Backbone bond lengths (Angstrom), bond angles and torsions (degrees), N, CA, C in turn:
res aa  C-N    CA-C-N  psi(-1)  N-CA   C-N-CA  omega(-1)  CA-C   N-CA-C  phi
1 X - - - 1.564 - - 1.558 101.26 -
2 X 1.284 112.91 124.46 1.463 117.05 172.08 1.521 116.36 -66.46
3 X 1.318 113.42 134.46 1.578 118.04 -178.22 1.558 106.18 -62.18
4 X 1.384 113.50 -25.54 1.570 113.97 -177.73 1.494 112.07 -62.14
5 X 1.332 119.37 -35.30 1.414 127.84 178.01 1.545 109.63 -61.02
6 X 1.351 114.30 -49.37 1.403 118.04 -179.24 1.467 115.20 -68.47
7 X 1.286 114.48 -37.91 1.430 119.46 176.30 1.572 114.27 -64.74
8 X 1.371 113.04 -40.35 1.516 116.92 180.00 1.477 109.34 -64.53
9 X 1.415 115.22 -41.88 1.479 119.18 -179.47 1.470 111.26 -61.51
10 X 1.346 117.18 -42.96 1.470 121.20 179.54 1.577 111.54 -68.18
11 X 1.349 114.40 -39.33 1.512 117.54 174.46 1.506 115.28 -61.65
12 X 1.315 117.21 -41.89 1.450 124.24 -171.84 1.524 106.72 -80.40
13 X 1.329 118.04 -37.21 1.539 118.01 -167.27 1.571 108.99 -108.83
14 X 1.321 117.81 -21.30 1.451 123.06 -173.39 1.595 110.55 74.55
15 X 1.358 112.97 13.99 1.484 118.18 -178.07 1.520 111.92 -112.31
16 X 1.223 121.26 137.14 1.421 119.88 175.06 1.537 111.07 -87.40
17 X 1.346 117.86 133.84 1.349 125.59 -179.56 1.558 105.30 -127.94
18 X 1.299 112.29 138.02 1.471 117.79 175.98 1.496 116.23 -86.11
19 X 1.257 117.03 154.97 1.508 120.07 -179.46 1.643 101.42 -58.77
20 X 1.213 120.88 -42.04 1.504 118.35 -177.35 1.507 115.72 -62.17
21 X 1.412 113.53 -30.87 1.438 114.89 173.80 1.478 114.75 -64.48
22 X 1.336 114.93 -41.73 1.493 123.09 178.44 1.463 111.44 -68.73
23 X 1.232 115.97 -42.34 1.512 121.68 179.76 1.496 111.95 -63.46
24 X 1.273 115.70 -36.09 1.531 122.79 174.15 1.566 109.97 -58.47
25 X 1.292 114.36 -51.93 1.426 118.94 179.46 1.458 110.94 -68.64
26 X 1.203 123.40 -43.02 1.570 127.61 179.38 1.356 110.53 -57.99
27 X 1.408 119.37 -43.02 1.435 123.13 -174.98 1.588 111.03 -53.77
28 X 1.318 119.18 -34.91 1.388 122.07 177.14 1.558 119.45 -81.84
29 X 1.378 114.34 -3.08 1.482 118.47 179.50 1.447 109.86 -90.53
30 X 1.322 116.89 130.41 1.356 127.94 179.73 1.559 109.34 -123.12
31 X 1.339 115.00 160.14 1.451 116.57 179.10 1.607 110.66 -53.47
32 X 1.289 118.51 -31.73 1.441 117.06 -179.89 1.484 111.86 -72.99
33 X 1.358 119.70 -19.84 1.415 123.11 176.43 1.485 111.76 -56.72
34 X 1.358 116.83 -38.48 1.400 124.72 -175.95 1.611 113.51 -79.58
35 X 1.367 111.92 -14.73 1.510 118.20 171.20 1.499 117.08 -89.89
36 X 1.336 115.02 -18.60 1.477 121.89 -174.84 1.399 110.07 -97.90
37 X 1.356 122.93 123.70 1.453 121.67 173.07 1.486 114.41 -64.74
38 X 1.257 113.39 -41.38 1.541 119.44 178.93 1.525 110.65 -62.01
39 X 1.278 118.73 -45.26 1.415 119.01 178.68 1.605 115.80 -72.56
40 X 1.395 113.19 -33.70 1.411 117.92 173.45 1.551 111.53 -66.28
41 X 1.313 120.72 -40.35 1.372 126.96 -178.48 1.558 107.66 -63.27
42 X 1.325 112.60 -44.12 1.575 117.02 -178.90 1.696 108.25 -67.07
43 X 1.242 115.89 -38.01 1.546 123.87 179.78 1.625 103.40 -60.97
44 X 1.320 116.64 -48.94 1.468 118.76 -175.42 1.457 108.79 -63.33
45 X 1.326 118.77 -39.32 1.491 120.17 -176.60 1.591 110.13 -74.73
46 X 1.390 111.61 -30.73 1.397 114.62 176.38 1.546 114.77 -63.26
47 X 1.400 114.73 -44.36 1.380 126.91 175.87 1.527 113.28 -59.69
48 X 1.366 114.42 -48.27 1.457 118.48 -178.65 1.512 112.12 -69.36
49 X 1.357 114.14 -24.26 1.495 113.10 173.58 1.467 113.24 -77.33
50 X 1.414 118.50 -28.85 1.433 120.84 -179.34 1.537 107.59 -67.56
51 X 1.367 120.03 -36.72 1.443 118.42 175.72 1.441 115.77 -97.79
52 X 1.315 115.96 7.27 1.540 122.22 173.19 1.489 107.28 59.86
53 X 1.283 123.66 44.58 1.350 124.81 -178.79 1.672 104.71 -128.10
54 X 1.307 113.50 122.93 1.540 118.85 -172.19 1.575 102.45 -78.60
55 X 1.350 111.35 138.01 1.506 120.60 174.86 1.395 111.05 -117.46
56 X 1.380 118.60 118.28 1.400 122.10 -178.65 1.579 114.31 -59.98
57 X 1.286 117.39 154.38 1.346 122.83 176.83 1.531 112.57 -53.63
58 X 1.335 113.32 -39.15 1.539 122.00 -178.41 1.520 106.96 -60.15
59 X 1.397 116.15 -49.60 1.426 123.43 -173.95 1.562 107.31 -66.26
60 X 1.284 118.92 -37.05 1.472 122.07 177.61 1.519 106.96 -64.39
61 X 1.220 118.33 -46.68 1.491 118.48 176.43 1.466 115.58 -58.92
62 X 1.280 115.97 -43.18 1.528 123.80 174.01 1.621 111.44 -53.82
63 X 1.337 109.26 -49.06 1.517 117.61 -179.63 1.438 108.43 -57.41
64 X 1.328 112.74 -54.87 1.544 115.22 -179.21 1.414 112.60 -58.89
65 X 1.270 124.72 -45.80 1.384 126.61 176.09 1.545 113.69 -57.45
66 X 1.363 116.56 -42.36 1.410 116.39 175.02 1.492 118.47 -65.34
67 X 1.271 114.09 -34.13 1.551 117.77 175.11 1.449 108.46 -71.72
68 X 1.195 123.12 -45.66 1.530 123.15 -177.62 1.479 112.84 -64.43
69 X 1.449 117.79 -36.14 1.394 119.80 -175.85 1.538 111.17 -86.49
70 X 1.309 117.90 -8.10 1.468 119.72 -176.89 1.488 109.33 -74.57
71 X 1.361 114.72 158.82 1.436 119.62 -179.69 1.535 108.42 -96.62
72 X 1.222 117.66 24.64 1.512 119.99 -171.03 1.573 108.17 -79.41
73 X 1.312 113.48 143.33 1.362 120.06 169.28 1.446 110.32 -73.06
74 X 1.364 120.05 104.28 1.476 120.36 -175.46 1.538 111.38 -64.45
75 X 1.330 123.96 -8.61 1.441 126.57 179.91 1.554 105.82 -81.60
76 X 1.401 118.70 -15.31 1.385 123.12 -169.96 1.455 107.71 -108.54
77 X 1.302 116.93 88.43 1.553 124.02 -176.01 1.532 108.46 -63.58
78 X 1.317 117.67 -33.16 1.508 116.63 179.96 1.511 111.60 -63.48
79 X 1.315 117.45 -39.02 1.374 120.35 -179.27 1.589 106.35 -68.87
80 X 1.323 122.59 -39.42 1.386 121.97 176.66 1.506 115.98 -62.88
81 X 1.333 110.92 -39.79 1.507 117.78 176.87 1.604 112.61 -62.17
82 X 1.369 113.39 -45.16 1.415 116.46 174.35 1.441 114.83 -62.07
83 X 1.300 121.67 -31.29 1.506 121.95 176.23 1.471 110.78 -66.57
84 X 1.298 112.38 -44.22 1.514 119.94 -176.07 1.512 109.17 -71.35
85 X 1.305 120.73 -24.73 1.428 122.04 178.89 1.484 113.69 -93.38
86 X 1.488 119.34 -0.06 1.394 127.17 178.22 1.525 112.70 76.18
87 X 1.308 114.11 25.78 1.547 117.17 177.56 1.457 110.23 -103.89
88 X 1.346 116.54 153.63 1.395 118.84 175.54 1.596 114.49 -103.88
C-alpha cells in the first residue's frame, strides 16, 4: 500500500487509516464493482464509514458519474488510484 494513499486520506479527512483497513476494503473490489452503480454506491458508503465522513447523496452521484464516464481500464487499480489521488 502506497504511503501516498494513506497520507492523502489523512490530509483530506483528518482521519488516520491503516493500510490494513484499506486493503480489507480493496480486497472486495472487483472490476465489476466499477460497472455496477449499486456496488459502487455501497463501496463509497463503506469508505466514508471507514473515515467517519458523511458523503452527501449528490456527491455519491457525482462520484458514480465520474467513474462511469471515465475512460479508465477498471481492471487497472493503479490507474484508478492515480486518478483519485490527482496524479497522471
